[in-house]
PDB file of N, H, CA, C and O in Angstrom:
ATOM      1  N   MET A   1      13.261   1.805  19.242  1.00  0.00           N
ATOM      2  CA  MET A   1      11.943   2.067  18.669  1.00  0.00           C
ATOM      3  C   MET A   1      12.025   1.972  17.149  1.00  0.00           C
ATOM      4  O   MET A   1      12.906   2.572  16.533  1.00  0.00           O
ATOM      5  N   VAL A   2      11.119   1.229  16.553  1.00  0.00           N
ATOM      6  H   VAL A   2      10.404   0.741  17.053  1.00  0.00           H
ATOM      7  CA  VAL A   2      11.096   1.046  15.109  1.00  0.00           C
ATOM      8  C   VAL A   2      10.109   2.035  14.514  1.00  0.00           C
ATOM      9  O   VAL A   2       8.955   2.110  14.938  1.00  0.00           O
ATOM     10  N   SER A   3      10.573   2.792  13.527  1.00  0.00           N
ATOM     11  H   SER A   3      11.510   2.731  13.182  1.00  0.00           H
ATOM     12  CA  SER A   3       9.665   3.741  12.890  1.00  0.00           C
ATOM     13  C   SER A   3       8.970   3.074  11.712  1.00  0.00           C
ATOM     14  O   SER A   3       9.505   2.147  11.104  1.00  0.00           O
ATOM     15  N   GLU A   4       7.795   3.548  11.405  1.00  0.00           N
ATOM     16  H   GLU A   4       7.361   4.301  11.899  1.00  0.00           H
ATOM     17  CA  GLU A   4       6.986   2.994  10.334  1.00  0.00           C
ATOM     18  C   GLU A   4       7.416   3.603   8.998  1.00  0.00           C
ATOM     19  O   GLU A   4       7.778   4.778   8.939  1.00  0.00           O
ATOM     20  N   PHE A   5       7.376   2.815   7.938  1.00  0.00           N
ATOM     21  H   PHE A   5       7.081   1.860   7.986  1.00  0.00           H
ATOM     22  CA  PHE A   5       7.709   3.325   6.614  1.00  0.00           C
ATOM     23  C   PHE A   5       6.700   4.392   6.199  1.00  0.00           C
ATOM     24  O   PHE A   5       5.527   4.324   6.565  1.00  0.00           O
ATOM     25  N   THR A   6       7.161   5.363   5.444  1.00  0.00           N
ATOM     26  H   THR A   6       8.114   5.418   5.147  1.00  0.00           H
ATOM     27  CA  THR A   6       6.323   6.474   4.984  1.00  0.00           C
ATOM     28  C   THR A   6       5.118   5.975   4.188  1.00  0.00           C
ATOM     29  O   THR A   6       4.008   6.474   4.375  1.00  0.00           O
ATOM     30  N   SER A   7       5.320   5.014   3.319  1.00  0.00           N
ATOM     31  H   SER A   7       6.222   4.610   3.167  1.00  0.00           H
ATOM     32  CA  SER A   7       4.218   4.520   2.484  1.00  0.00           C
ATOM     33  C   SER A   7       3.101   3.918   3.333  1.00  0.00           C
ATOM     34  O   SER A   7       1.924   4.099   3.020  1.00  0.00           O
ATOM     35  N   ILE A   8       3.451   3.213   4.390  1.00  0.00           N
ATOM     36  H   ILE A   8       4.407   3.066   4.644  1.00  0.00           H
ATOM     37  CA  ILE A   8       2.437   2.622   5.265  1.00  0.00           C
ATOM     38  C   ILE A   8       1.697   3.714   6.028  1.00  0.00           C
ATOM     39  O   ILE A   8       0.479   3.639   6.188  1.00  0.00           O
ATOM     40  N   SER A   9       2.416   4.720   6.498  1.00  0.00           N
ATOM     41  H   SER A   9       3.405   4.781   6.368  1.00  0.00           H
ATOM     42  CA  SER A   9       1.777   5.856   7.193  1.00  0.00           C
ATOM     43  C   SER A   9       0.801   6.567   6.266  1.00  0.00           C
ATOM     44  O   SER A   9      -0.315   6.895   6.670  1.00  0.00           O
ATOM     45  N   GLU A  10       1.218   6.809   5.018  1.00  0.00           N
ATOM     46  H   GLU A  10       2.124   6.543   4.690  1.00  0.00           H
ATOM     47  CA  GLU A  10       0.344   7.479   4.040  1.00  0.00           C
ATOM     48  C   GLU A  10      -0.909   6.652   3.788  1.00  0.00           C
ATOM     49  O   GLU A  10      -2.017   7.188   3.755  1.00  0.00           O
ATOM     50  N   LEU A  11      -0.732   5.347   3.610  1.00  0.00           N
ATOM     51  H   LEU A  11       0.168   4.911   3.637  1.00  0.00           H
ATOM     52  CA  LEU A  11      -1.877   4.478   3.349  1.00  0.00           C
ATOM     53  C   LEU A  11      -2.834   4.469   4.543  1.00  0.00           C
ATOM     54  O   LEU A  11      -4.049   4.537   4.359  1.00  0.00           O
ATOM     55  N   LYS A  12      -2.309   4.388   5.743  1.00  0.00           N
ATOM     56  H   LYS A  12      -1.322   4.333   5.893  1.00  0.00           H
ATOM     57  CA  LYS A  12      -3.160   4.415   6.941  1.00  0.00           C
ATOM     58  C   LYS A  12      -3.970   5.705   7.016  1.00  0.00           C
ATOM     59  O   LYS A  12      -5.158   5.674   7.337  1.00  0.00           O
ATOM     60  N   LYS A  13      -3.334   6.841   6.720  1.00  0.00           N
ATOM     61  H   LYS A  13      -2.369   6.866   6.459  1.00  0.00           H
ATOM     62  CA  LYS A  13      -4.041   8.130   6.746  1.00  0.00           C
ATOM     63  C   LYS A  13      -5.181   8.155   5.734  1.00  0.00           C
ATOM     64  O   LYS A  13      -6.284   8.606   6.042  1.00  0.00           O
ATOM     65  N   LEU A  14      -4.907   7.668   4.527  1.00  0.00           N
ATOM     66  H   LEU A  14      -4.010   7.302   4.277  1.00  0.00           H
ATOM     67  CA  LEU A  14      -5.941   7.655   3.490  1.00  0.00           C
ATOM     68  C   LEU A  14      -7.086   6.718   3.859  1.00  0.00           C
ATOM     69  O   LEU A  14      -8.253   7.060   3.665  1.00  0.00           O
ATOM     70  N   LEU A  15      -6.767   5.559   4.381  1.00  0.00           N
ATOM     71  H   LEU A  15      -5.820   5.282   4.539  1.00  0.00           H
ATOM     72  CA  LEU A  15      -7.813   4.602   4.751  1.00  0.00           C
ATOM     73  C   LEU A  15      -8.630   5.092   5.941  1.00  0.00           C
ATOM     74  O   LEU A  15      -9.798   4.730   6.078  1.00  0.00           O
ATOM     75  N   ALA A  16      -8.033   5.907   6.798  1.00  0.00           N
ATOM     76  H   ALA A  16      -7.084   6.201   6.687  1.00  0.00           H
ATOM     77  CA  ALA A  16      -8.741   6.449   7.961  1.00  0.00           C
ATOM     78  C   ALA A  16      -9.856   7.410   7.545  1.00  0.00           C
ATOM     79  O   ALA A  16     -10.806   7.626   8.298  1.00  0.00           O
ATOM     80  N   VAL A  17      -9.739   7.982   6.352  1.00  0.00           N
ATOM     81  H   VAL A  17      -8.968   7.806   5.741  1.00  0.00           H
ATOM     82  CA  VAL A  17     -10.782   8.899   5.860  1.00  0.00           C
ATOM     83  C   VAL A  17     -11.661   8.205   4.814  1.00  0.00           C
ATOM     84  O   VAL A  17     -12.242   8.853   3.944  1.00  0.00           O
ATOM     85  N   ASN A  18     -11.746   6.871   4.919  1.00  0.00           N
ATOM     86  H   ASN A  18     -11.275   6.345   5.627  1.00  0.00           H
ATOM     87  CA  ASN A  18     -12.619   6.049   4.072  1.00  0.00           C
ATOM     88  C   ASN A  18     -12.209   5.974   2.607  1.00  0.00           C
ATOM     89  O   ASN A  18     -13.060   5.764   1.742  1.00  0.00           O
ATOM     90  N   SER A  19     -10.938   6.138   2.315  1.00  0.00           N
ATOM     91  H   SER A  19     -10.247   6.308   3.018  1.00  0.00           H
ATOM     92  CA  SER A  19     -10.446   5.903   0.963  1.00  0.00           C
ATOM     93  C   SER A  19     -10.392   4.401   0.736  1.00  0.00           C
ATOM     94  O   SER A  19     -10.332   3.623   1.688  1.00  0.00           O
ATOM     95  N   LYS A  20     -10.412   3.998  -0.527  1.00  0.00           N
ATOM     96  H   LYS A  20     -10.460   4.630  -1.301  1.00  0.00           H
ATOM     97  CA  LYS A  20     -10.423   2.578  -0.878  1.00  0.00           C
ATOM     98  C   LYS A  20      -9.236   2.250  -1.786  1.00  0.00           C
ATOM     99  O   LYS A  20      -8.901   3.013  -2.693  1.00  0.00           O
ATOM    100  N   ILE A  21      -8.616   1.116  -1.528  1.00  0.00           N
ATOM    101  H   ILE A  21      -8.888   0.497  -0.792  1.00  0.00           H
ATOM    102  CA  ILE A  21      -7.537   0.661  -2.406  1.00  0.00           C
ATOM    103  C   ILE A  21      -8.170   0.211  -3.712  1.00  0.00           C
ATOM    104  O   ILE A  21      -9.030  -0.670  -3.724  1.00  0.00           O
ATOM    105  N   GLU A  22      -7.738   0.823  -4.817  1.00  0.00           N
ATOM    106  H   GLU A  22      -7.039   1.539  -4.808  1.00  0.00           H
ATOM    107  CA  GLU A  22      -8.249   0.483  -6.136  1.00  0.00           C
ATOM    108  C   GLU A  22      -7.404  -0.593  -6.796  1.00  0.00           C
ATOM    109  O   GLU A  22      -7.929  -1.538  -7.386  1.00  0.00           O
ATOM    110  N   LYS A  23      -6.071  -0.439  -6.690  1.00  0.00           N
ATOM    111  H   LYS A  23      -5.645   0.328  -6.211  1.00  0.00           H
ATOM    112  CA  LYS A  23      -5.188  -1.331  -7.428  1.00  0.00           C
ATOM    113  C   LYS A  23      -3.839  -1.423  -6.737  1.00  0.00           C
ATOM    114  O   LYS A  23      -3.344  -0.443  -6.180  1.00  0.00           O
ATOM    115  N   ILE A  24      -3.252  -2.604  -6.779  1.00  0.00           N
ATOM    116  H   ILE A  24      -3.653  -3.400  -7.232  1.00  0.00           H
ATOM    117  CA  ILE A  24      -1.903  -2.820  -6.274  1.00  0.00           C
ATOM    118  C   ILE A  24      -1.117  -3.480  -7.393  1.00  0.00           C
ATOM    119  O   ILE A  24      -1.545  -4.492  -7.949  1.00  0.00           O
ATOM    120  N   HIS A  25       0.029  -2.908  -7.720  1.00  0.00           N
ATOM    121  H   HIS A  25       0.376  -2.086  -7.268  1.00  0.00           H
ATOM    122  CA  HIS A  25       0.859  -3.492  -8.769  1.00  0.00           C
ATOM    123  C   HIS A  25       2.282  -3.639  -8.286  1.00  0.00           C
ATOM    124  O   HIS A  25       2.869  -2.649  -7.848  1.00  0.00           O
ATOM    125  N   PRO A  26       2.865  -4.813  -8.341  1.00  0.00           N
ATOM    126  CA  PRO A  26       2.252  -6.078  -8.731  1.00  0.00           C
ATOM    127  C   PRO A  26       1.279  -6.552  -7.658  1.00  0.00           C
ATOM    128  O   PRO A  26       1.258  -6.040  -6.538  1.00  0.00           O
ATOM    129  N   ASP A  27       0.488  -7.529  -8.027  1.00  0.00           N
ATOM    130  H   ASP A  27       0.505  -7.944  -8.936  1.00  0.00           H
ATOM    131  CA  ASP A  27      -0.542  -8.035  -7.129  1.00  0.00           C
ATOM    132  C   ASP A  27       0.039  -8.385  -5.762  1.00  0.00           C
ATOM    133  O   ASP A  27       1.179  -8.840  -5.663  1.00  0.00           O
ATOM    134  N   VAL A  28      -0.735  -8.175  -4.731  1.00  0.00           N
ATOM    135  H   VAL A  28      -1.661  -7.806  -4.812  1.00  0.00           H
ATOM    136  CA  VAL A  28      -0.276  -8.357  -3.358  1.00  0.00           C
ATOM    137  C   VAL A  28       0.120  -9.807  -3.069  1.00  0.00           C
ATOM    138  O   VAL A  28       0.906 -10.058  -2.155  1.00  0.00           O
ATOM    139  N   PHE A  29      -0.408 -10.756  -3.829  1.00  0.00           N
ATOM    140  H   PHE A  29      -1.046 -10.552  -4.571  1.00  0.00           H
ATOM    141  CA  PHE A  29      -0.080 -12.152  -3.591  1.00  0.00           C
ATOM    142  C   PHE A  29       0.985 -12.681  -4.552  1.00  0.00           C
ATOM    143  O   PHE A  29       1.226 -13.887  -4.591  1.00  0.00           O
ATOM    144  N   ALA A  30       1.622 -11.807  -5.322  1.00  0.00           N
ATOM    145  H   ALA A  30       1.426 -10.826  -5.290  1.00  0.00           H
ATOM    146  CA  ALA A  30       2.730 -12.214  -6.179  1.00  0.00           C
ATOM    147  C   ALA A  30       3.945 -12.523  -5.313  1.00  0.00           C
ATOM    148  O   ALA A  30       3.974 -12.190  -4.128  1.00  0.00           O
ATOM    149  N   SER A  31       4.936 -13.155  -5.904  1.00  0.00           N
ATOM    150  H   SER A  31       4.913 -13.426  -6.866  1.00  0.00           H
ATOM    151  CA  SER A  31       6.144 -13.531  -5.166  1.00  0.00           C
ATOM    152  C   SER A  31       6.910 -12.295  -4.699  1.00  0.00           C
ATOM    153  O   SER A  31       7.195 -11.405  -5.500  1.00  0.00           O
ATOM    154  N   ASP A  32       7.246 -12.233  -3.405  1.00  0.00           N
ATOM    155  H   ASP A  32       7.014 -12.956  -2.755  1.00  0.00           H
ATOM    156  CA  ASP A  32       8.023 -11.124  -2.857  1.00  0.00           C
ATOM    157  C   ASP A  32       9.441 -11.095  -3.406  1.00  0.00           C
ATOM    158  O   ASP A  32      10.059 -10.032  -3.468  1.00  0.00           O
ATOM    159  N   ALA A  33       9.956 -12.240  -3.801  1.00  0.00           N
ATOM    160  H   ALA A  33       9.453 -13.103  -3.751  1.00  0.00           H
ATOM    161  CA  ALA A  33      11.342 -12.332  -4.264  1.00  0.00           C
ATOM    162  C   ALA A  33      11.589 -11.492  -5.513  1.00  0.00           C
ATOM    163  O   ALA A  33      12.707 -11.028  -5.734  1.00  0.00           O
ATOM    164  N   GLU A  34      10.572 -11.295  -6.321  1.00  0.00           N
ATOM    165  H   GLU A  34       9.664 -11.671  -6.142  1.00  0.00           H
ATOM    166  CA  GLU A  34      10.727 -10.577  -7.582  1.00  0.00           C
ATOM    167  C   GLU A  34      10.272  -9.121  -7.508  1.00  0.00           C
ATOM    168  O   GLU A  34      10.302  -8.422  -8.521  1.00  0.00           O
ATOM    169  N   VAL A  35       9.859  -8.657  -6.353  1.00  0.00           N
ATOM    170  H   VAL A  35       9.835  -9.226  -5.531  1.00  0.00           H
ATOM    171  CA  VAL A  35       9.270  -7.320  -6.238  1.00  0.00           C
ATOM    172  C   VAL A  35      10.257  -6.346  -5.610  1.00  0.00           C
ATOM    173  O   VAL A  35      10.736  -6.566  -4.497  1.00  0.00           O
ATOM    174  N   ASN A  36      10.558  -5.261  -6.334  1.00  0.00           N
ATOM    175  H   ASN A  36      10.169  -5.082  -7.237  1.00  0.00           H
ATOM    176  CA  ASN A  36      11.394  -4.195  -5.800  1.00  0.00           C
ATOM    177  C   ASN A  36      10.648  -2.873  -5.711  1.00  0.00           C
ATOM    178  O   ASN A  36      11.045  -1.980  -4.962  1.00  0.00           O
ATOM    179  N   ILE A  37       9.569  -2.747  -6.473  1.00  0.00           N
ATOM    180  H   ILE A  37       9.247  -3.472  -7.082  1.00  0.00           H
ATOM    181  CA  ILE A  37       8.754  -1.534  -6.463  1.00  0.00           C
ATOM    182  C   ILE A  37       7.287  -1.951  -6.392  1.00  0.00           C
ATOM    183  O   ILE A  37       6.847  -2.834  -7.128  1.00  0.00           O
ATOM    184  N   VAL A  38       6.539  -1.307  -5.501  1.00  0.00           N
ATOM    185  H   VAL A  38       6.897  -0.590  -4.903  1.00  0.00           H
ATOM    186  CA  VAL A  38       5.102  -1.550  -5.386  1.00  0.00           C
ATOM    187  C   VAL A  38       4.387  -0.215  -5.552  1.00  0.00           C
ATOM    188  O   VAL A  38       4.785   0.794  -4.969  1.00  0.00           O
ATOM    189  N   THR A  39       3.329  -0.224  -6.354  1.00  0.00           N
ATOM    190  H   THR A  39       3.005  -1.043  -6.828  1.00  0.00           H
ATOM    191  CA  THR A  39       2.509   0.961  -6.545  1.00  0.00           C
ATOM    192  C   THR A  39       1.088   0.645  -6.098  1.00  0.00           C
ATOM    193  O   THR A  39       0.481  -0.321  -6.560  1.00  0.00           O
ATOM    194  N   VAL A  40       0.566   1.466  -5.197  1.00  0.00           N
ATOM    195  H   VAL A  40       1.058   2.252  -4.822  1.00  0.00           H
ATOM    196  CA  VAL A  40      -0.798   1.301  -4.691  1.00  0.00           C
ATOM    197  C   VAL A  40      -1.606   2.520  -5.130  1.00  0.00           C
ATOM    198  O   VAL A  40      -1.232   3.660  -4.854  1.00  0.00           O
ATOM    199  N   THR A  41      -2.711   2.265  -5.813  1.00  0.00           N
ATOM    200  H   THR A  41      -3.015   1.340  -6.038  1.00  0.00           H
ATOM    201  CA  THR A  41      -3.604   3.336  -6.259  1.00  0.00           C
ATOM    202  C   THR A  41      -4.799   3.353  -5.316  1.00  0.00           C
ATOM    203  O   THR A  41      -5.440   2.327  -5.089  1.00  0.00           O
ATOM    204  N   VAL A  42      -5.092   4.533  -4.770  1.00  0.00           N
ATOM    205  H   VAL A  42      -4.572   5.367  -4.955  1.00  0.00           H
ATOM    206  CA  VAL A  42      -6.146   4.681  -3.765  1.00  0.00           C
ATOM    207  C   VAL A  42      -7.169   5.700  -4.255  1.00  0.00           C
ATOM    208  O   VAL A  42      -6.803   6.782  -4.714  1.00  0.00           O
ATOM    209  N   LEU A  43      -8.453   5.353  -4.156  1.00  0.00           N
ATOM    210  H   LEU A  43      -8.750   4.474  -3.783  1.00  0.00           H
ATOM    211  CA  LEU A  43      -9.542   6.259  -4.513  1.00  0.00           C
ATOM    212  C   LEU A  43     -10.048   6.934  -3.248  1.00  0.00           C
ATOM    213  O   LEU A  43     -10.507   6.267  -2.321  1.00  0.00           O
ATOM    214  N   CYS A  44      -9.962   8.253  -3.214  1.00  0.00           N
ATOM    215  H   CYS A  44      -9.589   8.794  -3.967  1.00  0.00           H
ATOM    216  CA  CYS A  44     -10.405   9.034  -2.051  1.00  0.00           C
ATOM    217  C   CYS A  44     -11.905   9.320  -2.147  1.00  0.00           C
ATOM    218  O   CYS A  44     -12.470   9.280  -3.240  1.00  0.00           O
ATOM    219  N   PRO A  45     -12.552   9.606  -1.020  1.00  0.00           N
ATOM    220  CA  PRO A  45     -13.995   9.879  -1.025  1.00  0.00           C
ATOM    221  C   PRO A  45     -14.395  11.047  -1.936  1.00  0.00           C
ATOM    222  O   PRO A  45     -15.518  11.080  -2.438  1.00  0.00           O
ATOM    223  N   ASP A  46     -13.486  12.002  -2.150  1.00  0.00           N
ATOM    224  H   ASP A  46     -12.573  11.975  -1.741  1.00  0.00           H
ATOM    225  CA  ASP A  46     -13.803  13.142  -3.008  1.00  0.00           C
ATOM    226  C   ASP A  46     -13.594  12.835  -4.490  1.00  0.00           C
ATOM    227  O   ASP A  46     -13.745  13.719  -5.334  1.00  0.00           O
ATOM    228  N   GLY A  47     -13.244  11.573  -4.813  1.00  0.00           N
ATOM    229  H   GLY A  47     -13.122  10.855  -4.128  1.00  0.00           H
ATOM    230  CA  GLY A  47     -13.079  11.163  -6.201  1.00  0.00           C
ATOM    231  C   GLY A  47     -11.655  11.276  -6.728  1.00  0.00           C
ATOM    232  O   GLY A  47     -11.372  10.832  -7.841  1.00  0.00           O
ATOM    233  N   LYS A  48     -10.764  11.859  -5.951  1.00  0.00           N
ATOM    234  H   LYS A  48     -10.994  12.220  -5.047  1.00  0.00           H
ATOM    235  CA  LYS A  48      -9.377  11.999  -6.387  1.00  0.00           C
ATOM    236  C   LYS A  48      -8.643  10.666  -6.234  1.00  0.00           C
ATOM    237  O   LYS A  48      -8.964   9.855  -5.365  1.00  0.00           O
ATOM    238  N   ILE A  49      -7.669  10.469  -7.085  1.00  0.00           N
ATOM    239  H   ILE A  49      -7.408  11.128  -7.791  1.00  0.00           H
ATOM    240  CA  ILE A  49      -6.848   9.264  -7.044  1.00  0.00           C
ATOM    241  C   ILE A  49      -5.489   9.625  -6.450  1.00  0.00           C
ATOM    242  O   ILE A  49      -4.849  10.581  -6.888  1.00  0.00           O
ATOM    243  N   GLN A  50      -5.058   8.867  -5.463  1.00  0.00           N
ATOM    244  H   GLN A  50      -5.578   8.091  -5.106  1.00  0.00           H
ATOM    245  CA  GLN A  50      -3.729   9.040  -4.859  1.00  0.00           C
ATOM    246  C   GLN A  50      -2.901   7.806  -5.205  1.00  0.00           C
ATOM    247  O   GLN A  50      -3.426   6.694  -5.262  1.00  0.00           O
ATOM    248  N   THR A  51      -1.613   8.007  -5.434  1.00  0.00           N
ATOM    249  H   THR A  51      -1.186   8.911  -5.387  1.00  0.00           H
ATOM    250  CA  THR A  51      -0.715   6.903  -5.725  1.00  0.00           C
ATOM    251  C   THR A  51       0.392   6.877  -4.680  1.00  0.00           C
ATOM    252  O   THR A  51       1.011   7.898  -4.382  1.00  0.00           O
ATOM    253  N   ILE A  52       0.626   5.697  -4.134  1.00  0.00           N
ATOM    254  H   ILE A  52       0.123   4.868  -4.376  1.00  0.00           H
ATOM    255  CA  ILE A  52       1.698   5.504  -3.156  1.00  0.00           C
ATOM    256  C   ILE A  52       2.682   4.524  -3.777  1.00  0.00           C
ATOM    257  O   ILE A  52       2.289   3.460  -4.255  1.00  0.00           O
ATOM    258  N   ARG A  53       3.953   4.883  -3.771  1.00  0.00           N
ATOM    259  H   ARG A  53       4.272   5.748  -3.383  1.00  0.00           H
ATOM    260  CA  ARG A  53       4.978   4.013  -4.339  1.00  0.00           C
ATOM    261  C   ARG A  53       6.014   3.704  -3.269  1.00  0.00           C
ATOM    262  O   ARG A  53       6.451   4.586  -2.531  1.00  0.00           O
ATOM    263  N   ALA A  54       6.397   2.430  -3.201  1.00  0.00           N
ATOM    264  H   ALA A  54       6.042   1.713  -3.801  1.00  0.00           H
ATOM    265  CA  ALA A  54       7.399   1.990  -2.233  1.00  0.00           C
ATOM    266  C   ALA A  54       8.482   1.190  -2.958  1.00  0.00           C
ATOM    267  O   ALA A  54       8.200   0.478  -3.922  1.00  0.00           O
ATOM    268  N   HIS A  55       9.710   1.314  -2.486  1.00  0.00           N
ATOM    269  H   HIS A  55       9.939   1.893  -1.703  1.00  0.00           H
ATOM    270  CA  HIS A  55      10.853   0.652  -3.105  1.00  0.00           C
ATOM    271  C   HIS A  55      11.548  -0.270  -2.109  1.00  0.00           C
ATOM    272  O   HIS A  55      11.524  -0.028  -0.903  1.00  0.00           O
ATOM    273  N   ARG A  56      12.160  -1.315  -2.622  1.00  0.00           N
ATOM    274  H   ARG A  56      12.180  -1.512  -3.603  1.00  0.00           H
ATOM    275  CA  ARG A  56      13.000  -2.266  -1.885  1.00  0.00           C
ATOM    276  C   ARG A  56      12.335  -2.791  -0.616  1.00  0.00           C
ATOM    277  O   ARG A  56      11.232  -3.333  -0.676  1.00  0.00           O
ATOM    278  N   GLU A  57      13.000  -2.636   0.541  1.00  0.00           N
ATOM    279  H   GLU A  57      13.896  -2.196   0.590  1.00  0.00           H
ATOM    280  CA  GLU A  57      12.468  -3.174   1.796  1.00  0.00           C
ATOM    281  C   GLU A  57      11.106  -2.579   2.131  1.00  0.00           C
ATOM    282  O   GLU A  57      10.241  -3.256   2.687  1.00  0.00           O
ATOM    283  N   GLU A  58      10.925  -1.317   1.790  1.00  0.00           N
ATOM    284  H   GLU A  58      11.627  -0.766   1.338  1.00  0.00           H
ATOM    285  CA  GLU A  58       9.646  -0.666   2.059  1.00  0.00           C
ATOM    286  C   GLU A  58       8.528  -1.323   1.251  1.00  0.00           C
ATOM    287  O   GLU A  58       7.401  -1.438   1.733  1.00  0.00           O
ATOM    288  N   SER A  59       8.831  -1.754   0.028  1.00  0.00           N
ATOM    289  H   SER A  59       9.746  -1.661  -0.364  1.00  0.00           H
ATOM    290  CA  SER A  59       7.805  -2.405  -0.798  1.00  0.00           C
ATOM    291  C   SER A  59       7.356  -3.723  -0.160  1.00  0.00           C
ATOM    292  O   SER A  59       6.169  -4.049  -0.176  1.00  0.00           O
ATOM    293  N   HIS A  60       8.298  -4.474   0.396  1.00  0.00           N
ATOM    294  H   HIS A  60       9.262  -4.209   0.409  1.00  0.00           H
ATOM    295  CA  HIS A  60       7.945  -5.726   1.064  1.00  0.00           C
ATOM    296  C   HIS A  60       7.098  -5.452   2.314  1.00  0.00           C
ATOM    297  O   HIS A  60       6.130  -6.165   2.576  1.00  0.00           O
ATOM    298  N   ALA A  61       7.457  -4.436   3.069  1.00  0.00           N
ATOM    299  H   ALA A  61       8.244  -3.857   2.856  1.00  0.00           H
ATOM    300  CA  ALA A  61       6.703  -4.086   4.281  1.00  0.00           C
ATOM    301  C   ALA A  61       5.289  -3.612   3.931  1.00  0.00           C
ATOM    302  O   ALA A  61       4.332  -3.961   4.621  1.00  0.00           O
ATOM    303  N   LEU A  62       5.156  -2.823   2.866  1.00  0.00           N
ATOM    304  H   LEU A  62       5.935  -2.540   2.306  1.00  0.00           H
ATOM    305  CA  LEU A  62       3.845  -2.324   2.449  1.00  0.00           C
ATOM    306  C   LEU A  62       2.947  -3.479   2.012  1.00  0.00           C
ATOM    307  O   LEU A  62       1.780  -3.540   2.398  1.00  0.00           O
ATOM    308  N   ARG A  63       3.484  -4.387   1.213  1.00  0.00           N
ATOM    309  H   ARG A  63       4.432  -4.338   0.899  1.00  0.00           H
ATOM    310  CA  ARG A  63       2.694  -5.540   0.774  1.00  0.00           C
ATOM    311  C   ARG A  63       2.279  -6.407   1.962  1.00  0.00           C
ATOM    312  O   ARG A  63       1.147  -6.888   2.013  1.00  0.00           O
ATOM    313  N   GLU A  64       3.181  -6.606   2.906  1.00  0.00           N
ATOM    314  H   GLU A  64       4.101  -6.215   2.864  1.00  0.00           H
ATOM    315  CA  GLU A  64       2.860  -7.406   4.093  1.00  0.00           C
ATOM    316  C   GLU A  64       1.788  -6.710   4.935  1.00  0.00           C
ATOM    317  O   GLU A  64       0.892  -7.369   5.462  1.00  0.00           O
ATOM    318  N   PHE A  65       1.873  -5.385   5.062  1.00  0.00           N
ATOM    319  H   PHE A  65       2.601  -4.850   4.634  1.00  0.00           H
ATOM    320  CA  PHE A  65       0.855  -4.623   5.790  1.00  0.00           C
ATOM    321  C   PHE A  65      -0.520  -4.824   5.152  1.00  0.00           C
ATOM    322  O   PHE A  65      -1.506  -5.053   5.853  1.00  0.00           O
ATOM    323  N   ILE A  66      -0.581  -4.739   3.829  1.00  0.00           N
ATOM    324  H   ILE A  66       0.220  -4.554   3.260  1.00  0.00           H
ATOM    325  CA  ILE A  66      -1.858  -4.903   3.124  1.00  0.00           C
ATOM    326  C   ILE A  66      -2.370  -6.334   3.287  1.00  0.00           C
ATOM    327  O   ILE A  66      -3.558  -6.540   3.536  1.00  0.00           O
ATOM    328  N   ARG A  67      -1.497  -7.308   3.150  1.00  0.00           N
ATOM    329  H   ARG A  67      -0.532  -7.140   2.948  1.00  0.00           H
ATOM    330  CA  ARG A  67      -1.906  -8.713   3.297  1.00  0.00           C
ATOM    331  C   ARG A  67      -2.439  -9.002   4.693  1.00  0.00           C
ATOM    332  O   ARG A  67      -3.480  -9.642   4.838  1.00  0.00           O
ATOM    333  N   THR A  68      -1.740  -8.539   5.716  1.00  0.00           N
ATOM    334  H   THR A  68      -0.894  -8.019   5.599  1.00  0.00           H
ATOM    335  CA  THR A  68      -2.104  -8.880   7.088  1.00  0.00           C
ATOM    336  C   THR A  68      -3.270  -8.046   7.629  1.00  0.00           C
ATOM    337  O   THR A  68      -3.955  -8.479   8.555  1.00  0.00           O
ATOM    338  N   SER A  69      -3.497  -6.884   7.075  1.00  0.00           N
ATOM    339  H   SER A  69      -2.940  -6.532   6.323  1.00  0.00           H
ATOM    340  CA  SER A  69      -4.600  -6.057   7.561  1.00  0.00           C
ATOM    341  C   SER A  69      -5.909  -6.374   6.866  1.00  0.00           C
ATOM    342  O   SER A  69      -6.954  -5.840   7.236  1.00  0.00           O
ATOM    343  N   ARG A  70      -5.863  -7.233   5.865  1.00  0.00           N
ATOM    344  H   ARG A  70      -5.014  -7.666   5.564  1.00  0.00           H
ATOM    345  CA  ARG A  70      -7.064  -7.682   5.137  1.00  0.00           C
ATOM    346  C   ARG A  70      -7.856  -6.554   4.514  1.00  0.00           C
ATOM    347  O   ARG A  70      -9.083  -6.615   4.437  1.00  0.00           O
ATOM    348  N   MET A  71      -7.148  -5.512   4.063  1.00  0.00           N
ATOM    349  H   MET A  71      -6.152  -5.462   4.126  1.00  0.00           H
ATOM    350  CA  MET A  71      -7.843  -4.397   3.414  1.00  0.00           C
ATOM    351  C   MET A  71      -8.077  -4.668   1.942  1.00  0.00           C
ATOM    352  O   MET A  71      -8.980  -4.093   1.334  1.00  0.00           O
ATOM    353  N   HIS A  72      -7.273  -5.534   1.374  1.00  0.00           N
ATOM    354  H   HIS A  72      -6.540  -6.001   1.867  1.00  0.00           H
ATOM    355  CA  HIS A  72      -7.363  -5.811  -0.049  1.00  0.00           C
ATOM    356  C   HIS A  72      -8.150  -7.088  -0.257  1.00  0.00           C
ATOM    357  O   HIS A  72      -7.864  -8.105   0.375  1.00  0.00           O
ATOM    358  N   ARG A  73      -9.125  -7.049  -1.124  1.00  0.00           N
ATOM    359  H   ARG A  73      -9.357  -6.223  -1.638  1.00  0.00           H
ATOM    360  CA  ARG A  73      -9.961  -8.240  -1.370  1.00  0.00           C
ATOM    361  C   ARG A  73      -9.949  -8.576  -2.839  1.00  0.00           C
ATOM    362  O   ARG A  73     -10.588  -9.541  -3.257  1.00  0.00           O
TER     363      ARG A  73
END
């Protein structure tokens, strides 16, 4: 059984309560070869800002999750 990365679980929880992705750094369509850290800024319905940070393999998985789920426009 493969467990899900913490950053993806956190993002799913936030999106389930209608939070919106504000910013992804570096951009989700940048080259994966150069990315070791990804920071996702999420705006919650109550106006609070949450930040999710992923490193190494987790950063690649998080970016792929965002790309394939079409949440980022």
